[in-house]
Residue frames relative to the residue before (quaternion, step in Angstrom):
aa qw qx qy qz dx dy dz
X 1.0000 0.0000 0.0000 0.0000 0.00 0.00 0.00
X 0.6190 0.5276 -0.3074 0.4939 3.56 1.10 -0.93
X 0.6442 0.5419 -0.3179 0.4362 3.60 0.97 -1.11
X 0.6600 0.5356 -0.2896 0.4400 3.56 0.93 -1.03
X 0.6256 0.5405 -0.3007 0.4754 3.55 1.06 -0.98
X 0.6712 0.5062 -0.2956 0.4537 3.60 1.00 -0.98
X 0.6757 0.4957 -0.3051 0.4523 3.54 0.94 -0.74
X 0.5932 0.5652 -0.3318 0.4675 3.46 1.18 -0.81
X 0.6791 0.4971 -0.2893 0.4560 3.57 0.96 -1.04
X 0.6501 0.5208 -0.3468 0.4311 3.60 1.01 -0.74
X 0.6300 0.5428 -0.3062 0.4634 3.49 1.17 -0.87
X 0.6407 0.5546 -0.2890 0.4454 3.50 1.05 -0.78
X 0.6984 0.4446 -0.2702 0.4914 3.48 1.03 -0.97
X 0.6114 0.5439 -0.3557 0.4516 3.60 1.06 -0.58
X 0.6153 0.5722 -0.2820 0.4631 3.51 1.11 -0.83
X 0.6545 0.5395 -0.2409 0.4717 3.42 1.11 -1.07
X 0.6689 0.4948 -0.2963 0.4689 3.45 0.97 -1.00
X 0.6432 0.5045 -0.3181 0.4803 3.69 0.93 -0.81
X 0.6701 0.4980 -0.3384 0.4341 3.60 0.86 -0.89
X 0.6822 0.4896 -0.3004 0.4523 3.61 0.86 -0.95
X 0.6179 0.5372 -0.3608 0.4466 3.61 1.08 -0.67
X 0.6384 0.5454 -0.2876 0.4607 3.53 1.13 -0.89
X 0.6503 0.4927 -0.2765 0.5079 3.49 1.07 -1.05
X 0.6655 0.4804 -0.3459 0.4546 3.72 0.77 -0.71
X 0.6555 0.5311 -0.3239 0.4281 3.51 0.99 -0.84
X 0.6365 0.5243 -0.3022 0.4781 3.62 1.15 -0.95
X 0.6463 0.4896 -0.3239 0.4876 3.69 0.98 -0.77
X 0.6954 0.4637 -0.3136 0.4506 3.54 0.82 -0.68
X 0.6251 0.5427 -0.3626 0.4281 3.62 1.07 -0.47
X 0.1305 -0.7714 0.6228 -0.0021 3.64 -1.03 0.73
X 0.1491 -0.7441 0.6476 0.0693 3.48 -1.16 0.86
X 0.2002 -0.7852 0.5690 0.1400 3.62 -0.65 0.84
X 0.1138 -0.7558 0.6318 0.1289 3.63 -0.76 0.73
X 0.0179 -0.8171 0.5730 -0.0615 3.55 -0.52 1.25
X 0.2977 -0.7001 0.6114 0.2177 3.57 -0.96 0.86
X 0.1854 -0.8139 0.5314 0.1443 3.59 -0.48 1.01
X 0.7970 -0.3795 0.2450 0.4008 3.53 -1.33 -0.09
X 0.6448 0.4911 -0.2954 0.5058 3.49 1.36 -0.33
X 0.5454 -0.6072 0.4067 0.4104 3.56 1.23 -0.24
X 0.5279 0.6237 -0.4091 0.4061 3.57 1.11 0.11
X 0.3441 -0.7269 0.5543 0.2143 3.45 -1.10 0.92
X 0.0840 -0.8324 0.5462 0.0418 3.56 -0.23 1.09
X 0.2618 -0.7599 0.5777 0.1425 3.60 -0.94 0.99
X 0.0330 0.8524 -0.5198 0.0450 3.53 -0.57 1.05
X 0.2703 -0.7601 0.5591 0.1911 3.64 -0.39 1.08
X 0.1515 -0.7897 0.5939 0.0242 3.55 -0.85 1.08
X 0.5510 -0.2011 -0.8073 -0.0654 1.42 -2.27 1.12
X 0.5061 -0.6286 0.5274 0.2658 3.47 -1.24 0.71
X 0.1538 -0.8511 0.4993 0.0517 3.55 -0.88 0.92
X 0.7517 0.1653 -0.1404 0.6228 3.60 1.39 -0.31
X 0.0408 0.8231 -0.5460 0.1510 3.47 -0.26 1.52
X 0.1661 -0.7141 0.6696 0.1187 3.49 -1.14 0.78
X 0.0782 -0.8277 0.5546 -0.0338 3.50 -0.61 1.25
X 0.1499 -0.8359 0.5275 0.0218 3.48 -0.44 1.27
X 0.8084 0.3360 -0.1184 0.4685 3.47 1.27 -0.51
X 0.7690 0.3461 -0.1891 0.5031 3.60 0.73 -0.90
X 0.0987 0.8795 -0.4633 0.0449 3.61 1.13 0.49
X 0.6733 0.5236 -0.2903 0.4338 3.65 0.97 -0.81
X 0.5828 0.5336 -0.3874 0.4749 3.56 1.23 0.01
X 0.4926 0.6374 -0.4507 0.3845 3.63 1.26 -0.18
X 0.7169 0.3903 -0.2848 0.5026 3.68 0.58 -0.91
X 0.6350 0.5730 -0.3654 0.3673 3.60 0.98 -0.76
X 0.7318 0.3796 -0.1480 0.5463 3.52 1.14 -0.96
X 0.3402 -0.7425 0.5239 0.2419 3.57 1.20 -0.19
X 0.3821 0.7199 -0.4710 0.3375 3.62 0.71 1.10
X 0.1803 0.8266 -0.5151 0.1378 3.54 1.14 0.59
X 0.6922 0.4729 -0.2938 0.4591 3.62 0.96 -0.91
X 0.6635 0.4710 -0.3635 0.4536 3.68 1.10 0.07
X 0.6269 0.5588 -0.3043 0.4496 3.60 1.30 -0.20
X 0.1131 -0.8139 0.5686 0.0384 3.57 -0.67 1.16
X 0.8170 0.0632 -0.0496 0.5711 3.61 1.21 -0.09
X 0.0294 -0.7779 0.6269 0.0298 3.63 -1.05 0.56
X 0.6089 -0.5670 0.4105 0.3731 3.60 -1.17 0.36
X 0.6719 -0.5549 0.3261 0.3664 3.49 -1.16 0.71
X 0.6399 0.5437 -0.3125 0.4442 3.64 1.04 -0.68
X 0.5454 0.6266 -0.3921 0.3953 3.62 1.22 -0.43
X 0.6410 0.5253 -0.3435 0.4418 3.62 1.02 -0.80
X 0.6966 0.4122 -0.3196 0.4927 3.75 1.02 -0.13
X 0.4684 0.6855 -0.4431 0.3383 3.53 1.27 0.16
X 0.5202 -0.6976 0.4086 0.2753 3.65 -0.72 1.01
X 0.6822 0.5127 -0.2546 0.4549 3.40 1.14 -1.01
X 0.6190 0.5365 -0.3240 0.4733 3.52 1.08 -0.74
X 0.6582 0.5327 -0.2922 0.4445 3.51 0.99 -1.02
X 0.6775 0.5087 -0.2865 0.4473 3.53 0.89 -1.11
X 0.7427 0.4017 -0.2624 0.4671 3.67 0.82 -0.76
X 0.7859 0.1030 -0.0558 0.6071 3.62 1.13 -0.57
X 0.2143 -0.8194 0.5168 0.1248 3.62 0.20 1.27
X 0.7869 0.3155 -0.1610 0.5053 3.56 0.82 -0.90
X 0.0397 0.8767 -0.4766 0.0518 3.47 1.13 1.09
X 0.6284 0.5473 -0.3659 0.4143 3.71 1.01 -0.75
X 0.6426 0.5479 -0.3585 0.3980 3.54 1.04 -0.65
X 0.7205 0.3870 -0.2383 0.5237 3.63 1.05 -0.57
X 0.7834 0.1289 -0.1126 0.5976 3.66 1.05 -0.54
X 0.2626 -0.7885 0.5363 0.1471 3.58 -0.05 1.24
X 0.4366 -0.7100 0.4888 0.2578 3.66 -0.91 0.94
X 0.3108 0.7889 -0.4806 0.2236 3.54 0.29 1.07
X 0.5950 0.6393 -0.3381 0.3507 3.55 1.34 -0.43
X 0.4683 -0.6447 0.4911 0.3519 3.69 1.08 -0.19
X 0.5465 -0.6122 0.4662 0.3305 3.42 -1.34 -0.59
X 0.6872 -0.4840 0.2907 0.4572 3.63 -0.95 0.25
X 0.7574 0.3632 -0.2076 0.5013 3.58 1.01 -0.61
X 0.7309 0.3024 -0.1559 0.5916 3.53 1.38 -0.20
X 0.0218 -0.8753 0.4823 0.0280 3.71 0.57 0.90
X 0.2840 -0.7002 0.6203 0.2103 3.61 -1.08 0.61
X 0.1283 -0.8540 0.4930 0.1059 3.56 0.49 1.18
X 0.5572 0.5916 -0.4112 0.4127 3.69 1.01 -0.54
X 0.7477 0.3787 -0.2282 0.4954 3.59 0.69 -1.11
X 0.5674 0.5818 -0.3926 0.4305 3.69 1.13 -0.54
X 0.6909 0.4435 -0.3112 0.4786 3.61 0.86 -0.82
X 0.6061 0.5634 -0.3506 0.4386 3.63 1.11 -0.49
X 0.6310 0.5688 -0.2891 0.4412 3.42 1.20 -0.80
X 0.1513 -0.8376 0.5025 0.1514 3.60 1.24 -0.53
X 0.0587 0.8393 -0.5350 0.0766 3.61 0.68 1.07
X 0.4743 -0.6111 0.5463 0.3211 3.58 -1.22 0.59
X 0.8030 0.0061 0.1118 0.5853 3.48 1.10 -0.92
X 0.1405 -0.7362 0.6511 0.1193 3.46 -1.28 0.70
X 0.1668 -0.7712 0.6054 0.1046 3.46 -1.01 0.91
X 0.0560 0.8235 -0.5455 0.1453 3.47 -0.74 1.19
X 0.5566 -0.5888 0.4370 0.3905 3.70 -1.11 0.34
X 0.5185 -0.6754 0.4504 0.2685 3.51 -0.96 0.82
X 0.5382 0.5954 -0.4050 0.4378 3.57 1.34 -0.07
X 0.6415 0.5271 -0.3142 0.4603 3.67 1.28 -0.52
X 0.0109 -0.8648 0.5019 0.0039 3.59 0.88 1.11
X 0.6249 0.5098 -0.3721 0.4595 3.82 0.83 -0.68
X 0.6662 0.5009 -0.3234 0.4479 3.56 0.74 -0.91
X 0.6363 0.4969 -0.3405 0.4819 3.65 0.93 -0.92
X 0.6821 0.4671 -0.3318 0.4545 3.68 0.62 -0.76
X 0.6389 0.5389 -0.3412 0.4301 3.57 0.92 -0.86
X 0.6734 0.5063 -0.2825 0.4586 3.58 0.91 -1.15
X 0.6816 0.4968 -0.3114 0.4378 3.60 0.85 -0.87
X 0.5920 0.5796 -0.3020 0.4716 3.54 1.17 -0.72
X 0.7145 0.3895 -0.2069 0.5431 3.58 1.27 -0.57
X 0.6048 -0.6405 0.3294 0.3399 3.48 1.25 0.47
X 0.4766 0.6570 -0.4158 0.4104 3.56 1.25 0.46
X 0.4465 -0.6791 0.5364 0.2275 3.60 -0.98 1.11
X 0.0174 0.8205 -0.5712 0.0147 3.68 -0.61 0.93
X 0.1815 -0.7615 0.6191 0.0615 3.50 -1.05 0.90
X 0.1288 -0.8225 0.5518 0.0487 3.65 -0.48 1.21
X 0.0555 -0.8346 0.5478 -0.0198 3.49 -0.83 1.09
X 0.1664 0.7754 -0.6030 0.0863 3.60 -0.96 0.49
X 0.1353 -0.8177 0.5535 0.0815 3.65 0.11 1.18
X 0.2208 -0.8041 0.5370 0.1276 3.59 -0.69 0.93
X 0.7812 0.0886 -0.0910 0.6112 3.58 1.31 -0.05
X 0.7640 -0.4185 0.2679 0.4115 3.43 -1.44 0.11
X 0.6254 0.5323 -0.3268 0.4677 3.51 1.07 -0.87
X 0.7027 0.4349 -0.3176 0.4650 3.63 0.74 -0.88
X 0.5380 0.5656 -0.4147 0.4677 3.66 1.17 -0.40
X 0.6437 0.5276 -0.2952 0.4691 3.63 0.80 -1.02
X 0.6612 0.4972 -0.3233 0.4594 3.68 0.97 -0.90
X 0.6288 0.5462 -0.3129 0.4565 3.55 1.05 -0.85
X 0.6942 0.4724 -0.2869 0.4611 3.51 0.88 -1.00
X 0.6724 0.4919 -0.2928 0.4692 3.58 1.03 -0.72
X 0.6016 0.5098 -0.3679 0.4927 3.57 1.18 -0.56
X 0.6194 0.5216 -0.3667 0.4581 3.67 0.96 -0.45
X 0.5858 0.5868 -0.3229 0.4563 3.48 1.25 -0.63
X 0.6612 0.4609 -0.2816 0.5206 3.60 1.13 -0.73
X 0.6410 0.5415 -0.3464 0.4194 3.58 0.85 -0.86
X 0.7969 0.3036 -0.1185 0.5086 3.50 0.75 -1.05
X 0.3897 -0.7373 0.4679 0.2926 3.60 1.29 -0.08
X 0.4260 0.6801 -0.4308 0.4129 3.47 0.97 1.16
X 0.1106 0.8647 -0.4859 0.0629 3.57 1.14 0.57
X 0.6615 0.5148 -0.3034 0.4531 3.56 0.98 -1.01
X 0.6516 0.4981 -0.3219 0.4729 3.64 0.84 -0.84
X 0.6276 0.5536 -0.3167 0.4464 3.56 1.00 -0.88
X 0.7359 0.3957 -0.2839 0.4704 3.58 0.77 -0.92
X 0.5778 0.5491 -0.4054 0.4475 3.62 1.15 -0.37
X 0.6290 0.5031 -0.3350 0.4889 3.67 1.03 -0.79
X 0.6601 0.4754 -0.3376 0.4736 3.70 0.78 -0.83
X 0.6301 0.5081 -0.3538 0.4687 3.67 0.85 -0.72
X 0.7041 0.4557 -0.3326 0.4312 3.61 0.80 -0.63
X 0.5569 0.5695 -0.3470 0.4951 3.50 1.34 -0.51
X 0.6942 0.5091 -0.2715 0.4304 3.58 0.83 -1.06
X 0.5836 0.5894 -0.3488 0.4364 3.47 1.20 -0.75
X 0.6842 0.4651 -0.2763 0.4892 3.69 1.02 -0.86
X 0.6749 0.5193 -0.2864 0.4392 3.46 0.98 -0.96
X 0.6169 0.5460 -0.3103 0.4744 3.57 1.15 -0.59
X 0.6411 0.5108 -0.3345 0.4650 3.51 1.15 -0.68
X 0.6393 0.5277 -0.3127 0.4637 3.41 1.14 -0.87
X 0.7422 0.4241 -0.2658 0.4457 3.66 0.53 -1.11
X 0.5705 0.5789 -0.3943 0.4289 3.67 1.06 -0.43
X 0.7410 0.4122 -0.2378 0.4738 3.54 0.95 -0.92
X 0.6922 0.4524 -0.3259 0.4582 3.68 0.97 -0.81
X 0.5498 0.6157 -0.4083 0.3898 3.67 1.12 -0.22
X 0.6449 0.5096 -0.3007 0.4836 3.50 1.38 -0.34
X 0.5525 0.5972 -0.3881 0.4330 3.56 1.30 -0.10
X 0.4246 -0.7199 0.4893 0.2490 3.63 -0.77 1.01
X 0.6622 -0.5487 0.3472 0.3740 3.52 -1.10 0.72
X 0.6945 0.4991 -0.2762 0.4384 3.57 1.01 -1.08
X 0.6859 0.4938 -0.2735 0.4594 3.60 1.33 -0.27
X 0.4885 0.6935 -0.3870 0.3615 3.43 1.39 -0.07
X 0.4227 -0.7607 0.4655 0.1608 3.49 -0.98 1.07
X 0.3817 -0.6774 0.5651 0.2758 3.58 -1.16 0.60
X 0.1062 -0.8155 0.5688 -0.0105 3.46 -0.63 1.22
X 0.1177 -0.7732 0.6229 0.0167 3.56 -0.93 1.06
X 0.1125 -0.7903 0.6019 0.0245 3.56 -0.69 1.03
X 0.2331 -0.8111 0.5339 0.0517 3.62 -0.50 1.27
X 0.2733 -0.8007 0.5182 0.1250 3.54 -0.97 1.02
X 0.8859 0.0100 0.0073 0.4637 3.64 -0.96 -0.98
X 0.7677 0.0883 -0.0187 0.6344 3.58 1.31 -0.53
X 0.6886 -0.5207 0.3084 0.3995 3.56 -1.11 0.38
X 0.7395 0.3874 -0.2177 0.5056 3.54 1.02 -0.60
X 0.5399 0.5648 -0.4201 0.4615 3.55 1.25 0.35
X 0.0439 -0.8471 0.5278 -0.0438 3.65 -0.41 1.14
X 0.5354 -0.5858 0.5116 0.3295 3.52 -1.24 0.76
X 0.1752 -0.8124 0.5529 0.0608 3.50 -0.71 1.23
X 0.7618 -0.4139 0.2609 0.4246 3.59 -1.25 -0.31
X 0.6955 0.3492 -0.3140 0.5438 3.57 1.01 0.38
X 0.6368 0.5173 -0.3741 0.4324 3.65 -0.79 0.90
X 0.6192 -0.5819 0.3598 0.3855 3.52 -1.17 0.54
X 0.5738 0.5928 -0.4037 0.3954 3.64 1.02 -0.67
X 0.6460 0.5373 -0.3194 0.4381 3.57 0.96 -0.89
X 0.6193 0.5521 -0.3090 0.4650 3.54 1.20 -0.84
X 0.6424 0.5352 -0.2910 0.4650 3.48 1.06 -0.90
X 0.6412 0.4907 -0.3497 0.4751 3.63 0.87 -0.88
X 0.6478 0.5098 -0.3331 0.4577 3.70 0.91 -0.76
X 0.6686 0.5591 -0.2899 0.3953 3.48 0.91 -1.02
X 0.7202 0.4364 -0.1909 0.5044 3.50 1.17 -0.91
X 0.5818 -0.6315 0.3584 0.3664 3.57 1.31 0.36
X 0.4908 0.6437 -0.4462 0.3818 3.64 1.15 0.51
X 0.3454 -0.6619 0.6187 0.2445 3.52 -1.39 0.29
X 0.1849 -0.7790 0.5879 0.1155 3.54 -0.76 1.04
X 0.3728 -0.7754 0.4716 0.1931 3.61 -0.38 1.11
X 0.6976 0.4334 -0.2698 0.5028 3.55 1.25 -0.49
X 0.3457 0.7823 -0.4689 0.2205 3.59 1.23 0.25
X 0.6074 0.5833 -0.3348 0.4228 3.60 1.22 -0.52
X 0.5794 0.5466 -0.3484 0.4942 3.57 1.34 -0.36
X 0.0129 -0.7859 0.6167 -0.0429 3.62 -0.67 1.13
X 0.4514 0.6719 -0.4932 0.3187 3.67 -0.11 1.09
X 0.8457 0.2786 -0.1790 0.4186 3.51 -1.51 0.21
X 0.6828 -0.4549 0.3891 0.4189 3.51 -1.20 -0.79
X 0.8365 -0.2822 0.1101 0.4566 3.59 0.72 0.85
X 0.7562 0.2390 -0.1504 0.5903 3.66 1.29 -0.34
X 0.1043 -0.7891 0.6037 0.0441 3.52 -1.17 0.77
X 0.4201 -0.6881 0.5281 0.2668 3.49 -1.11 0.63
X 0.0087 0.7843 -0.6184 0.0490 3.52 -0.90 1.05
X 0.5647 -0.6003 0.4283 0.3705 3.59 -1.22 0.30
X 0.6197 -0.5472 0.4174 0.3774 3.57 -1.23 0.40
X 0.5997 0.5917 -0.3278 0.4277 3.44 1.20 -0.68
X 0.6183 0.5539 -0.3061 0.4661 3.53 1.19 -0.72
X 0.6256 0.5482 -0.2924 0.4719 3.47 1.14 -1.06
X 0.6011 0.5624 -0.3274 0.4638 3.57 1.03 -0.94
X 0.6821 0.4803 -0.2983 0.4637 3.58 0.81 -1.12
X 0.6443 0.5389 -0.3159 0.4412 3.57 0.87 -0.87
X 0.0639 -0.8661 0.4905 0.0712 3.59 1.11 -0.81
X 0.0148 0.8547 -0.5186 0.0202 3.58 0.67 1.03
X 0.4996 -0.6589 0.4907 0.2745 3.55 -1.18 0.73
X 0.7676 0.1015 -0.0004 0.6328 3.58 1.16 -0.80
X 0.0896 -0.7648 0.6373 0.0302 3.44 -1.23 0.87
X 0.1626 -0.7488 0.6403 0.0534 3.48 -1.13 1.03
X 0.1670 -0.7472 0.6326 0.1168 3.52 -1.14 0.63
X 0.4991 -0.6589 0.4879 0.2806 3.52 -1.00 1.04
X 0.5087 -0.7137 0.4013 0.2660 3.49 -0.83 1.10
X 0.6372 0.5446 -0.3642 0.4058 3.67 1.03 -0.36
X 0.6102 0.5925 -0.3533 0.3895 3.59 1.19 -0.15
X 0.5353 -0.6304 0.4369 0.3538 3.58 -1.12 0.36
X 0.5709 0.5986 -0.3841 0.4100 3.59 1.21 -0.36
X 0.2195 -0.7915 0.5663 0.0676 3.43 -1.06 0.97
X 0.6577 -0.5146 0.3383 0.4338 3.55 -1.14 0.35
X 0.6302 0.5158 -0.3386 0.4713 3.60 1.11 -0.79
X 0.5412 0.5852 -0.4218 0.4321 3.78 0.96 -0.47
X 0.6848 0.4614 -0.2703 0.4951 3.59 0.89 -0.97
X 0.7188 0.4884 -0.2733 0.4125 3.48 0.61 -1.17
X 0.7096 0.4196 -0.2279 0.5182 3.66 1.11 -0.58
X 0.5698 0.6002 -0.3835 0.4100 3.59 1.14 -0.05
X 0.4062 -0.7752 0.4227 0.2353 3.62 -0.38 1.13
X 0.6057 0.5839 -0.3434 0.4175 3.50 1.36 -0.62
X 0.6779 0.4958 -0.2482 0.4828 3.52 1.31 -0.40
X 0.4813 0.7629 -0.3774 0.2096 3.55 1.32 -0.40
X 0.6790 0.4955 -0.2976 0.4526 3.59 1.16 -0.53
X 0.5449 0.5892 -0.4266 0.4170 3.63 1.15 0.09
X 0.5645 -0.6464 0.3932 0.3300 3.51 -0.92 1.10
X 0.6220 0.5808 -0.3437 0.3970 3.67 0.80 -0.89
X 0.6796 0.4694 -0.2196 0.5192 3.52 1.20 -1.09
X 0.6801 0.4792 -0.3344 0.4427 3.65 0.78 -0.65
X 0.6989 0.4127 -0.2314 0.5364 3.61 1.24 -0.67
X 0.5192 -0.6781 0.4250 0.2999 3.69 1.12 -0.02
X 0.5287 0.6649 -0.3887 0.3568 3.52 1.25 0.27
X 0.3883 0.6554 -0.5277 0.3757 3.59 0.69 1.25
X 0.0335 -0.8313 0.5500 -0.0724 3.49 -0.67 1.27
X 0.3660 -0.7239 0.5542 0.1866 3.51 -1.10 0.85
X 0.3657 -0.7401 0.5009 0.2601 3.67 -0.72 0.94
X 0.6955 -0.4445 0.3460 0.4461 3.58 -1.40 0.00
X 0.5577 -0.6927 0.3744 0.2625 3.47 -0.84 1.03
X 0.8148 0.2408 -0.1069 0.5165 3.66 0.77 -0.98
X 0.5003 0.6774 -0.4578 0.2851 3.57 1.11 -0.14
X 0.2524 -0.7551 0.5703 0.2022 3.61 -0.97 0.65
X 0.4183 -0.7098 0.5213 0.2225 3.53 -1.17 0.76
X 0.6013 0.4850 -0.3527 0.5281 3.57 1.32 -0.01
X 0.5627 0.5674 -0.3261 0.5050 3.53 0.97 0.96
X 0.6362 -0.5142 0.4301 0.3818 3.52 -1.30 0.18
X 0.5857 0.6002 -0.3761 0.3941 3.47 1.33 -0.44
X 0.3938 0.7065 -0.4768 0.3442 3.59 1.34 -0.02
X 0.6465 0.5236 -0.3643 0.4185 3.68 0.84 -0.72
X 0.7307 0.3639 -0.3375 0.4689 3.72 0.52 -0.69
X 0.5207 0.5957 -0.4259 0.4389 3.67 1.18 -0.22
X 0.6625 0.4919 -0.2825 0.4892 3.54 0.98 -1.06
X 0.6440 0.5187 -0.3520 0.4386 3.65 0.81 -0.65
X 0.6347 0.5229 -0.3307 0.4630 3.49 0.98 -1.07
X 0.6715 0.5426 -0.2868 0.4152 3.59 0.88 -1.04
X 0.6961 0.4725 -0.2797 0.4627 3.63 0.89 -0.94
X 0.6266 0.5190 -0.3495 0.4647 3.56 1.16 -0.61
X 0.6313 0.5010 -0.3514 0.4764 3.59 1.13 -0.37
X 0.6929 0.5061 -0.2694 0.4372 3.55 1.06 -0.85
X 0.7828 0.0890 -0.0275 0.6153 3.54 0.87 -1.02
X 0.0928 -0.8445 0.5245 0.0554 3.73 0.38 1.06
X 0.6248 0.5640 -0.3336 0.4245 3.59 1.03 -0.73
X 0.6718 0.5345 -0.2754 0.4326 3.54 1.13 -0.73
X 0.7613 0.3142 -0.1151 0.5554 3.49 1.41 -0.54
X 0.3194 0.7900 -0.4865 0.1932 3.61 1.19 0.24
X 0.7142 0.4107 -0.3130 0.4725 3.68 1.01 -0.27
X 0.5097 0.6317 -0.4196 0.4063 3.59 1.34 0.15
X 0.2072 -0.7524 0.6082 0.1452 3.53 -0.73 1.02
X 0.3390 -0.7954 0.4646 0.1914 3.65 -0.12 1.28
X 0.6691 0.4849 -0.3199 0.4636 3.68 0.86 -0.85
X 0.6447 0.4649 -0.3818 0.4716 3.67 0.94 -0.58
X 0.6409 0.5027 -0.3583 0.4564 3.74 0.80 -0.72
X 0.6754 0.5001 -0.2867 0.4599 3.50 0.87 -1.02
X 0.6342 0.5199 -0.3431 0.4580 3.61 0.94 -0.67
X 0.6634 0.4982 -0.3257 0.4534 3.55 0.84 -0.81
X 0.6618 0.5216 -0.2864 0.4559 3.48 1.05 -0.92
X 0.6469 0.4966 -0.3072 0.4904 3.67 1.07 -0.70
X 0.6376 0.5393 -0.3190 0.4482 3.52 1.00 -0.66
X 0.6694 0.5074 -0.2440 0.4847 3.49 0.93 -1.03
X 0.7777 0.3797 -0.1826 0.4666 3.56 0.78 -1.07
X 0.8339 0.1784 -0.0718 0.5174 3.67 0.81 -0.82
X 0.4746 -0.7197 0.4254 0.2756 3.55 1.17 -0.09
X 0.6688 0.4133 -0.3049 0.5376 3.44 1.29 0.54
X 0.5540 -0.6219 0.4325 0.3453 3.68 -1.06 0.42
X 0.6539 -0.5215 0.3850 0.3901 3.65 -1.01 0.45
X 0.6604 0.5550 -0.2766 0.4235 3.46 1.10 -1.07
X 0.6361 0.5519 -0.3517 0.4087 3.62 1.12 -0.19
X 0.7023 0.3721 -0.2692 0.5440 3.58 1.28 -0.09
X 0.7006 -0.4376 0.3497 0.4421 3.53 -1.36 0.10
X 0.2328 -0.8112 0.5077 0.1730 3.55 -0.45 1.01
X 0.5244 -0.6138 0.4804 0.3426 3.52 -1.25 0.45
X 0.4405 -0.6733 0.5193 0.2880 3.61 -0.88 0.80
X 0.1615 0.8020 -0.5623 0.1208 3.60 -0.28 1.20
């Protein structure tokens, strides 16, 4: 009888242990319900452990989440920051996922991701993945606040809140340096700044992160009244002549160079061209990234050089890269400044 009681007690204790382990596991589990840029409510169990990231790739080295990424877009393998932080990237993330606009669905299904992160502009790809049972998070930050929201969302998804806040603090340090100085510039002295996109007559308009950067650096965006699309709008060259910008920036991902604009006789009457103030941005740098901060510093030093003549860009950038990515600025493709 005593032996039976002892066995029964052991079984009861074993059941109780299993029960409380299950309860503790369920209490520790969390599901985030996030309304993404397409308006879909996406339920995401966290932390995510198998992610295909087509869009926010520069957050991978910033948050040190290489072990959580099973696929990235093809263009990510050409990114200088990804290469600098993970030289043998193909060995840990095989290049099989395709790109956001040209999915390799066969391999994507084999990867069995918990989540795919993609730009909300890739509507057909999003529908296709959802139809195949893949959980998709669509992002497209239109301004700096939304970029911070996207970065902080990644902190929740990967349980990296501390690293996220460290990255944002590093960004804020540079932004504060910029705003402190441009706040002293009189309105009548502020420059008209035009930022060109995929082609010379595609301009950053009043929606998008680039417009936010122009405002942050104390510039006036003559195209800000145009609210359409995903941040850039096509206009006529005649309109650009009428705007007569003081400074022109060219997005780094385009084939157009500063010399192309400076040597084009159709642009010769524009003030920025006459004064040689046309600059090509960094080729591989993403603006959906903490690297937006040094991009903004580089831009403002071109627009208002006198206000920043004592600032050593490379020293500031080096400190930023060490804090955010653990590598010096000199290890990646540097901006021509």
